[in-house]
C-alpha positions in Angstrom: -30.1 248.4 172.3 -30.2 251.0 169.6 -31.7 254.4 170.2 -35.2 254.5 168.5 -34.2 257.7 166.7 -31.4 255.7 164.9 -34.0 253.5 163.3 -35.1 254.4 159.7 -38.8 254.2 160.7 -40.5 255.4 163.8 -43.9 254.7 165.3 -46.2 257.4 166.7 -44.9 257.2 170.3 -41.3 257.5 169.0 -42.2 260.5 166.9 -43.9 262.1 169.8 -40.7 261.6 171.9 -38.5 262.8 169.1 -40.4 266.0 168.4 -41.4 266.5 172.1 -45.1 266.4 171.2 -48.2 264.8 172.7 -48.8 261.4 171.1 -52.4 262.4 170.3 -51.1 265.4 168.5 -48.9 263.2 166.4 -51.9 261.1 165.4 -54.0 264.2 164.6 -51.2 265.7 162.5 -50.7 262.4 160.6 -54.4 262.1 159.9 -54.4 265.7 158.5 -51.4 264.9 156.3 -49.2 267.4 158.2 -46.6 264.8 159.1 -45.1 262.5 156.5 -46.1 258.9 157.3 -48.2 256.0 156.1 -50.6 253.4 157.7 -49.5 249.8 157.5 -52.0 247.3 158.9 -53.8 250.0 160.7 -50.7 251.5 162.4 -48.8 254.7 161.5 -45.2 254.4 160.5 -43.0 257.5 159.9 -39.8 257.5 157.8 -37.3 259.3 160.1 -35.5 260.9 157.1 -38.8 262.5 156.0 -39.5 263.7 159.6 -36.1 265.3 159.7 -36.7 267.0 156.3 -40.2 268.2 157.5 -38.5 269.8 160.5 -35.8 271.5 158.3 -38.4 272.6 155.8 -40.3 274.2 158.7 -37.3 276.3 159.8 -37.0 279.9 158.6 -40.5 279.7 157.2 -39.5 277.2 154.6 -36.7 279.4 153.1 -34.3 276.4 153.0 -36.5 274.2 150.8 -35.0 273.3 147.4 -38.2 272.4 145.7 -41.6 274.1 144.9 -44.5 272.0 143.6 -47.4 274.0 142.0 -50.8 272.6 141.0 -54.4 273.9 140.6 -55.5 276.0 137.7 -53.8 276.1 134.3 -52.1 279.2 132.9 -49.8 279.6 129.9 -47.8 282.6 131.3 -47.1 280.7 134.5 -45.8 277.7 132.5 -43.5 280.1 130.7 -42.2 281.7 134.0 -41.7 278.3 135.8 -39.6 277.1 132.9 -37.3 280.2 133.3 -37.0 279.5 137.1 -36.1 275.9 136.4 -33.4 277.0 133.9 -31.9 279.3 136.5 -32.0 276.7 139.2 -30.4 273.9 137.1 -29.5 271.0 139.3 -29.7 273.1 142.5 -33.5 272.7 142.9 -36.8 271.9 141.4 -39.9 273.9 140.5 -42.7 271.9 139.0 -46.1 273.0 137.7 -48.6 270.3 137.2 -52.1 271.8 136.6 -55.3 270.0 137.7 -58.1 272.4 138.6 -58.9 274.8 141.4 -60.9 272.5 143.7 -58.6 269.4 143.2 -55.6 271.6 143.7 -56.9 272.9 147.0 -57.6 269.3 148.1 -54.0 268.4 147.2 -52.7 271.4 149.1 -54.8 270.5 152.2 -53.2 267.0 152.2 -49.7 268.3 151.9 -49.1 266.9 148.4 -48.3 270.3 146.9 -46.8 273.6 148.0 -48.9 276.0 145.9 -52.4 275.9 144.4 -53.5 278.3 141.7 -57.1 279.4 141.7 -59.5 281.7 139.8 -63.1 281.6 141.0 -65.4 284.3 139.6 -64.7 287.8 138.4 -61.9 290.0 139.6 -64.4 292.3 141.2 -65.7 289.4 143.4 -62.2 288.0 144.3 -62.0 289.3 147.9 -65.3 287.6 148.6 -65.2 284.4 146.5 -61.6 283.3 147.0 -61.6 283.4 150.8 -65.1 281.7 150.8 -63.7 278.9 148.6 -60.7 278.4 150.8 -62.9 278.3 153.9 -64.3 274.9 152.7 -61.0 273.3 153.6 -59.9 272.5 157.2 -56.4 273.8 156.8 -57.4 277.2 155.4 -56.5 279.0 158.6 -52.8 278.2 157.9 -53.0 279.4 154.3 -52.2 282.6 152.6 -53.6 284.0 149.3 -51.1 285.8 147.1 -51.9 287.6 143.8 -50.3 286.4 140.6 -52.1 288.2 137.7 -55.4 289.5 136.4 -56.6 287.8 133.2 -59.2 288.4 130.6 -61.6 285.4 130.2 -64.1 284.7 127.4 -64.8 282.6 124.3 -62.1 280.7 122.5 -62.9 279.8 118.9 -61.5 279.0 115.5 -60.6 282.1 113.6 -63.2 281.6 110.9 -65.9 281.7 113.7 -64.8 285.0 115.2 -67.9 286.9 114.0 -70.1 284.3 115.7 -68.7 285.3 119.1 -70.7 288.5 118.8 -73.9 286.5 118.5 -74.5 284.2 121.4 -77.6 282.6 119.8 -75.5 281.4 116.8 -72.5 280.3 119.0 -74.6 278.0 121.2 -76.7 276.6 118.4 -76.4 272.8 118.0 -74.5 273.0 114.7 -71.3 274.2 116.5 -69.2 271.9 118.7 -68.0 272.9 122.2 -65.3 271.7 124.6 -65.6 272.4 128.4 -63.5 271.8 131.5 -64.2 269.5 134.3 -66.3 270.5 137.3 -64.1 272.0 140.0 -62.2 274.1 137.6 -62.5 277.9 137.6 -63.1 277.9 133.9 -66.1 275.5 134.3 -67.4 277.7 137.1 -67.3 280.7 134.7 -68.8 278.7 131.8 -71.7 277.4 134.0 -72.5 280.9 135.1 -72.4 282.3 131.6 -74.8 279.6 130.4 -77.1 280.1 133.4 -77.3 283.8 132.6 -78.8 282.8 129.3 -81.2 280.2 130.7 -79.0 277.3 129.4 -77.0 274.4 130.7 -74.4 272.2 129.1 -77.2 269.9 128.0 -78.4 272.6 125.6 -75.2 272.9 123.6 -73.3 270.5 121.3 -70.7 269.4 123.9 -68.3 267.0 122.3 -65.8 266.5 125.2 -64.7 267.5 128.6 -61.0 268.3 128.8 -58.7 268.5 131.8 -56.6 271.6 131.1 -56.9 274.9 129.2 -54.1 273.8 126.9 -56.0 270.6 126.0 -59.1 272.7 125.2 -57.1 275.2 123.0 -55.3 272.4 121.2 -58.6 270.6 120.4 -60.1 273.7 118.9 -56.8 274.5 117.0 -56.9 271.0 115.5 -60.5 271.5 114.3 -62.0 269.0 116.8 -64.3 271.6 118.2 -65.4 275.2 117.4 -65.8 276.9 120.7 -64.5 276.8 124.3 -64.2 279.0 127.3 -60.9 280.1 128.8 -58.4 282.9 129.3 -57.1 285.2 126.5 -53.5 284.0 127.1 -54.4 280.5 126.0 -56.0 281.8 122.9 -52.9 283.8 122.1 -50.6 280.8 122.7 -52.6 278.7 120.2 -53.4 281.4 117.7 -57.2 281.2 118.3 -59.7 284.0 118.1 -61.0 285.4 121.4 -64.0 287.4 122.5 -63.5 288.9 126.1 -66.3 288.5 128.5 -64.8 289.6 131.8 -61.7 289.9 134.0 -60.6 287.5 136.7 -57.9 287.3 139.4 -55.5 284.4 139.1 -54.0 283.8 142.6 -51.7 281.5 144.5 -52.8 279.7 147.7 -50.1 278.3 150.0 -49.2 277.5 153.6 -48.1 280.8 155.1 -44.4 279.9 155.5 -44.1 278.9 151.8 -44.4 282.6 150.9 -40.8 283.2 152.1 -39.2 280.3 150.1 -36.4 281.4 147.9 -37.7 279.5 144.9 -41.1 281.3 145.2 -39.5 284.7 145.5 -37.4 283.9 142.5 -40.6 283.0 140.6 -42.1 286.4 141.6 -39.0 288.2 140.4 -39.2 286.5 137.0 -42.9 287.2 136.7 -42.2 290.9 137.3 -39.3 291.0 134.8 -39.4 292.8 131.4 -39.1 289.4 129.6 -42.3 288.1 131.3 -44.1 291.4 130.7 -43.2 291.1 127.0 -44.5 287.5 126.9 -47.7 288.6 128.7 -48.2 291.1 125.9 -47.6 288.5 123.2 -50.2 286.2 124.8 -52.6 289.0 125.6 -55.1 289.7 128.4 -52.7 289.9 131.4 -52.1 292.6 134.0 -49.2 291.7 136.3 -49.7 294.8 138.6 -49.4 293.7 142.2 -47.9 290.2 141.3 -46.6 288.8 144.6 -48.9 290.9 146.8 -50.3 289.2 149.9 -54.1 289.4 149.6 -55.4 287.4 152.6 -54.1 285.3 155.5 -56.1 282.8 157.5 -54.5 283.6 160.8 
């Protein structure tokens, strides 16, 4: 009879024997998406090849991994830097950046679907309070680390002919002008809601024409003339040639499992983000401060 570990798929008991774990622990890790597996007719089944990769990926704090999946908040400078990492890696590895929003990205991270989630949640001055508080809502947060990427200016995005209106909130929010906003769960929507609340307003009080899923989608809509105003970072205004009125400063940070910090691909990304070329690109886009990029801010353990 063949040894169970020679089979392409293992059940929970076989995984427990293979990894020298308690079977209950295997079920708990599978339900928390810490082990790669799937439920078929109510029973867990684990591809052995993925279990082996999970073990290898866990060795040396993940330094041997050949891929890095990034999600969460959208940022044009990070898109630029990830493209350069991918060019350097060629066929030797994969770095992918697929933005969603801060909250959805954290959910993906907690389920093991991604390696890094980008977040920005409130002003830079409140980062050390608001970011750990946001992470604490997720069960896996004690295994996470928070690492600084950049500080960004956030504020009003608008068509260039409306730049003078950015100085007059009453005119900008009047119903004659069209607005785009991000979905709930994004750091940009969190900023925007707070900005409206400070003025005794809600999204029902403005001429909201659409909810968009990324900062780039918002900036593109304004640039095409489909809307007049939006809310976002200065970098996205610079990328699309939009006018911008700054309203504050935020911390754009990475959240990851603690071992991911030591991955070669991530350290390569930090190196590129700190390079003169990236500094020059940050100046072209506007509103970035890359001081302390790669600095560990917080660890759950």
